C-alpha positions, 0 to 999 in steps of 0.5 A: 306612395312616394319618395322623401328626402331631407336634411337638418343642420344641428346649428339652428342659425345655419340655413337649410341646404336646399340644393342638396335636398333637391339633388337627393329628391331628384334621385327618387324620381322613379318612386314619384313621377307625378310631382315633386316639392321642396320646403325650407324652414330655418335649418331644415329642408324637406323634399318629396317625389309624388306618386298620386294614389289618393286625392290626385289634386294639387291639395295632396301635394307634399311637403304638407304644412299645417295652416299655421305653417309651423309643421311640415310633413313629407311621407311615403305610404298610405294611412288606411284609416285616414277617414276615421282619423279625420272625423275624430280630429274634426270633432276635436277642432282640427281642420284638414284641407285635402282628402289626402291620407297623409295630411291627417298625420299633422293634426294627429301629431299636434293633438297627441304628441305632447301627451303620448310622445311617439306612442301617438303613432299607434293610432295610424293603421297603414304602411308609412315612413315620414319626416315631420318638422316642428319649427316651434319646438325645433324638433324633427320626427322620423318614423317607420311603420310597424313591420317595415313596409316602407323604408327610411335610411339616415346618416347622422354626423356631428353637424346634422342628420340627412335622411331619404327613402333610398340609399341612392338618394342619401349618397348625394350627401357629401357628409356620408361616410361611405366606407364599407361596413364589413361586419354588415357585409359578413351578415350579408354573405350569410343571409343575402341581405344587409340586416337592419339597422346596418347598411353596407356603409359605415355612416348610413343606418336603416330605421328599424320597423316600428321605430322612430327617431326624435331629433332635438337640440342636436341630440338623436333619440331612438324610440320603439313604438310597436313590437309584435308580442308573442302571446301565451296559448289561448285558454280555449283554442279555436277549432280549424273551422272557427279559426278559418272563419276568423281568418277569412273575416280578418283578411276581408277587412285587410283587403277592403282597407287596401282597396283605398285609391283614386286609381285602378287597383290590381293584384299579383297572382301566382299559383299559390295560396297567399295571392289566391286568398287576396284575390278571392277577397278582392272579387268577393263583392263582384268587382272586376279585378286585374291580375298579373303573372309572368313565367319562363320557359323552364317549367320549374319557374313557370306559374302561368298555368296555375295562375291561369287556372286560378284566374278562371276560377276567380273570374279576374281580368288576367294578364300573363307574359312569357319572358326570355329576359336578358339575364345580364341586363336584368341584373344591371337593372337590379343593381341600379336600384339597390345601392347596396348588396342584395342577393335575393334572386326572387327580386329579379322576377318581382322586377319583371312582374312589377314592370308588367303590372305598372303598364295597367295599374298604379296599385297592386295587392300582393300575398307577401307576409302570408308565409311569415304570418301563417308558417308557410315555409319548409323551415317552419315544418322542419322546426317542428320535426327537429323538435320531434327528432330530438326526443329519444324515440326520434333516434332511429329516424335521425340515423336514417336521415343522416344516411340519406343525407350522405347518399344525397351528397354522392349524387349529382348536385340538384337545385336548392329546392331539390330533395337531396339538397334540402335533406342535406341542409336539414340533417346538418342542422339536427345536431344544433339547438333549435334556434341555431338550426333555424338560423342555418336553414335561413342561410345562403350556404353552410358556414364552413363553405363560406369561411373556406372562400375567405382569405386570411384578411377576409376572415378577419373582416367578414368572418364574424358575421358568417357563424350561425347565431343563437337568435334567441336567449338560451334560457327561453324555449325556441319554438315555431312562434319564436321563429315566426317572430324572427321572420316578422322582426328581421326576415320581412324588413331585411329581405321580403319587404325590401325586395318588394319596395325596390321592385315595385317602386322601380316602376312607380307601382304601389304594392300593398300586402293585406297579410301584413295588416297588424291586426291579422298578424297579432291574431295569427300569433294566437294560433296553436301550431296544429292549425298552422303546420298540421296533419288532419285527423279522421275527425277533421281536426289536425295534429301538429306536424312532427314525425308524421309530417304535415301540411303548411298553412292549414287554416288558410287552406280551410279558409280558401274552401269558402271561395275555391273547391277543396283540394285546389292547392294539392300540388307542391309549393313553388317559390317565386324565382328565375332559373338562376341555376341555368343562367349561371351556367349559361348567359351569366357564367362568363360574367360571373367569372370575369367579375369574381376573378378580376384584378380588382377582386384579387387586389381587394383580398377578401376572398381566396381566388383559388377557392372562388375559382373552384366554386365556379368550376364545381357549380358549372360541372354540377358537382355543387348546387351553388347558384345562390352562393355564386350570385351572392358573391357576384352581387357583392363584387359588383357593388364593390366595383360600383363603389370603386367608381363612385366620385 
């Protein structure tokens, strides 16, 4: 786990810009405090910051080169199957000097690229982003792992291409066009994250997951080397017990692969299913495991008691911390590491738990990806209920839901997890086709509320990204599988994995996610809906959730019964968050008003100051559950202010 940067001039006779790449690399010191390196070859310069995890010796330092010196590599991430690849490459006559997992990429490229092109990347099992320079072919290869666990951003101009692990490093390149990409910022307002391949800057792009860039002869070519397929239904679907056994086995292998390290490995532990399943597998062979949890004074955001109960049941060496953070200082820390607007508030507690874990270990395993793989979100069950209610028999229930939503609007505003708020969001989406409803449930606020905040100029520049999009062709049915595929293709890399990388690497901590093992993901997409979101029958086999309701991640619940008593997770699902609602009525209230109603914001002219002022007042007086939207606006305006101050 590291940070990388580099630049290639398209004119082969132009010498590499070593000074620029050294500056870009220095901006990544938090990602790799254990060492740094710089390599120059003709028009190409590669830089690296190292977080030593596997092969702690100098032999594992980067940039790495092949013995002939014609290949150079800088990589961020881990190749979990490097031992098997090393053995196969040795049989083919290749030598690998170090025990580093990264080094196998060089002979693998040499052996297979000419025959397979970027398809050779399918041989890698892991999370990674890398840059490989082939001086003989004058070819640069940039690649990113299947689901986008490791980031890679780049900027291509007529003169060359620069690239880095983070936008903050890429910003050191004076050739970068830093004008705001308003279309991307409109999508940010809707979803709290800038969607790939865009960034907040016109001149910078984000390499999509499962993709590669090949640069030859001054031409930049994009290629997709992996995409999650949605298979057809199994001819003979498994029973719940059979599926649970398969999941337990796949997760055990995924966890075992991610134990690979020459440094201590721990785990985040909340009170939920996903982290519990990961820790249970870590403890399966009796190996001691350190686990980490944080909590706040607000009981709605305090998982310490649940995590403590889990830690006792699983026998871990548990560390917890009750936090009373300075909300503004925490926001400042987040913004210092993002370099573009990013308003998923769960980033704030993730920063804090990463800081706690980094005091004890260098690697943590997490439960990220469990909800996406196994349909764990409320919107997944809502989609099944949506389909049931659109049938003729669902009409009376639709009427009752609409009446309930109207009643909820008359009550004092609750948080975004409150029953009233969720009922309003669900009922509002019932009139839409399934894929539009799914899009609405993912959003930070209703489209009409967002549009109402914009000025005339703001509607022209940002408005296009605010309307809910049909993210599936009308000719194809949109169902639970398609929603989960959208999660893997978009929500994970744009939001959840972006958050995890920012927060863990801010503290020099490597985070690994067993549920994102591609073999486990591909298997999960063969399961029928009743094993994911279902309601148990008397015979033990579930029916799919619908008008009768259902529970999420049934197959994971059953698999966990092999490690924990049945019923251990009968409580309600908690999200991982901070008391943002209270903070924006308390310690952040004046700051939000000062920033959002500032002279700079008014002169920028994107938002109607009166509408913003009304929003802040409605939130402060509990007339509207608007903390997510206020936070989204605050982060955006703070970013604009930082851009105004940039040299």
